N, C-alpha and C positions, 0 to 999 in steps of 0.2 A: 504494500500500500504506500507507494512513494509520494503521497500528498497530491496526487493528480486532481485537478479540478475538472468536473464534467461540464461541458459547454452545451449550448443549444445545438451546435453542429454534431456533437457526440450523441445527443438525444435523437436527432434526426437520422443519423446513421444507424442507431440501434433499431429505430422503428423500421427503417428501410430493410435492414437485414432480417429482423424477426417477424415482421408483419407481411412484408412482400409488396408494399406500396412502392410507387416510383419515388425517386429522391425528392422531386418537387412536391409530390403529394405528402410525403413524410414530413417535409419541412413545414408545409401548410398546416398539417395536423398538430404538430408540436406548437407552432405559433398560436393556433386557435385555442388550444388547451391552456397555454400560459396566459394568453390574453383574457380568457374567461375567468381564470383564477384571479388575475390582477383586477379585473373589473368588479368582481364580487367583493374583494377586499377593500377597494376604493369606496364602495357604497356601504361598508361597515358590516357586511355579511361574513360569517365564519365559513371557512372551506374545510370540510372534513373528507379526507381520502382514507377509506377503510383499509386497515392493515398497514397504513403508512403514518398518518398523523393529521393534526389539525393546524390550520393557519387562522389566527384570531387577531383582530385589530382591537387594541386597548387604548383608552384615553388616559393620559396622565395630566394631572392638574399642575398649576403653577407651583413652583417651590423655590426655595433659596438654595443655591449651590455656592461653592467656594472655589475660587481660582487657586489651584494648588501651588502656583509659583509665588503669588503675592499674599494669599490668605484673604483677599478681598471677597466679600459676599456679593454674589451676582444673582439676580432673579432669572430663573429658567422658565421660559414661557410654556403654556399648556400645549400639548401636542398629542398626536396619535402615533402609536408604534405597533408594528406587526410582531407577533410572537408565534413561534412554531413549537408545538408540543407533540413529540413523537408518540406513536401508539406503542402499547406494550408488545405487540407483535414485532414491530421494527426494533425496539430496544432489545428484545430477546434474540432476534436474528443477528444484531450487531455483536452482542456479547457471546453468542455461540460461535461467531467467526474467529474469535481470538484463539490463537494456538497457545499451547503451554509456554512457549518461549516468550510470547508477547506479555504474559502476565507478570 
């Protein structure tokens, strides 16, 4: 597991190889799925992918933070953040993939 990042192109290639759609159809499918997930999150809906996890948008209120360099208190404005919570199935699969040498 050399720390490789999976890109959209990697996802498109996986769909192409495993599903059998053309490369352009695979790319379009991946783009549509990612776009639909993003659109749902923008409107505040939670996205739950069974056996994978949930993407949820949470609202954070205004709070006082501190500049670590100067120690000065600074107000942090309210904002929305996206949180991913992996499913128990995904957590178990990740932990089962550890070999004894990795532990």
